[in-house]
N, C-alpha and C positions, 0 to 999 in steps of 0.2 A: 239335325239333318245329316245325311250321309256326306262325308267329305271326300273319301277316297276308298277305292276297292284295291286291296293289296292281296296278291295271290300267295298262298302258302300251301306247301304240301304236307307239312308236319311229318307224321310217321305213317300216315294211312294212305299213301298212294298219290293219285293225281292231284294237281294243285286245285285249290278251292279259293274262291274270292272271300276274303274277310272284309266285311263292311265296317269301316271305322267312321264314327261321327266326329263332328267338330268338337263335341264335348269329350269324346274319348281322347283325342289328340291333346286338347287343352288340359285335361285332367292329369295326364302323364307328364306333360311339360311342367305343370304346377308342382307335382310330386317331386320331380327332379330339382327344380329351383328352390323348393323348401327343404330339401334334404341336406343336412350339414356336410355330409361327405361327398356329395355330388354337385353341390351348388356351383353354377357357372356365373361368373361375374362379368360386368360390363367391359372390363379391360382384358378379359381372356381372349386368346386366339386358339380356335379349335381347328385341328386338321380335318379337312373335308375330303377324305379318300374313299369313304364308304358310298356306295351308289344310293342315290335318292329314290330309286324305285323300290328299295327295301326299307322296311320300317325303321331299322337301326339308323340308317343314313337320313331318312326323311324326318323322323321325329326327334331322335336323340341328337344328331349333329345339326341339321337345319332348323328344326322347330325350337329346340332348347336354346341354341345360339341366338337366333333372331329374337326370341322372347326376352332373353337376358340383355340384348343389345351388344352382344359379343361379336367378334370378327371370325370369319371362317376363311382359312387359307385353303383354297380349292385345289384339288389334284384331280384332273379329268379321268384318270384311270390309275389304279394303284400299281406303282412300281416302287419297290423297296428303296432303291437308290434315290430316285426322284423325290419320294415322300420324305426321306431323311434329310435331303437337301432343303426341302420346303420347311421342315421343322426347324432346322438351324437358321435359315435365312429370315423367316418370319417370327422367330422366337415363340413358337407354338407352346402354349401352356397346357392344353388339354388334348389328349389322344383318345379317340374312340376307335377301337379296331377289333378284328377277329383274331383268334390265336395264330393263324397263319401269317398275319402281318408281323406280329412280334417275332415269330420264328424267322421270317425272312430278314428282318432288321438284324437279328443276331447273326445270321449267315453272312451278312455284309462285313461284319467286323468293323463297324463305324466307330469313330472316336467317341468316347463317352460324353464329351462336351456337346456333341450334336444334340443330345436330348436334355441338356442342362437347364433349359427354360421350362421343362414340363413339370407341372405341379400335380397333375391328375392324369392317370392312365387307366382306362377301363377296357375290358375285353368281354365280348359276348358272342352270341350266335352259335357257339360250340364250346365244349369244355376246354379250358385253358390248362394244358399239361403243367403240373406243378414245376417240372424242371425248366420249362420255358419262362414262367413267371420269375423263378429264382434266378435264372441266368440273366434275364433282362434287368432285374434289380441289382444284381452283382456288377454287371458290366456298365450299365448306364445310370445307376443310382436312382432308378424310378420304380416304385412299387406298382405292379399291375393288378388292379382290382377286377375281380370277376363278378359277373352278374348273370341273372337269368331273366329271360323275357320271352314273349311270344307275340306274334303279329296281332293276335286278337286282343292283347292287353295294351297295345299302342306304345312301346313294347315292354318297358322295364317293370319287373316284378320284384326282384331281389338284388342286393348288391353287398359286396364286402367292403365298400368304401365307407367305413365308419370313422368319423372324426377321431383322430388320436389313437387309432388301433390298427395294428398290422393285420392283414387278412390271414385266415387260417387256410393253408394249402388244401385244395380240393373242396372247399366250402363255397357255396353260392351266396352266403350271407342271409340276413333276415329280410323279410319283405319291407318294401317301402311303406310308410304310413298311408293308410287308406286302402291297402291291398288286402 
């Protein structure tokens, strides 16, 4: 049955409603939890700065975290300084963000230890400039993995978060199993 209507404009103009079923949402959550590079664990703390009215926030942050039994450190509206403070205060282990978030954290010139608890950082919704990923890794010691998704896919389709491998700059990585 239909679970949610999420509006997406894609590249073809006016927003259109994408109908996602309970099975769509559950399938992508299962794909993420079964993926060795993306797996979220019960003791993880994920930063909740992405809006839940967007599929990235709804299913990747909220859905995956709840299914894993993990904690979400909520941030009502993204502000780079406030979000960095939340990461440090709550020992956030997983970051899910858009490229602009990583750029804004770099602009703050925060202390590298602020992100010392992060074990997994993913970027989506737009291309991650290779220079931003490299600078975040250099300054904060955290590799930012890029993925590709779309609202209609609930959303993750590909990822560079491959266990034991550094991402290739500019790559979106291979598809998740089952895609």
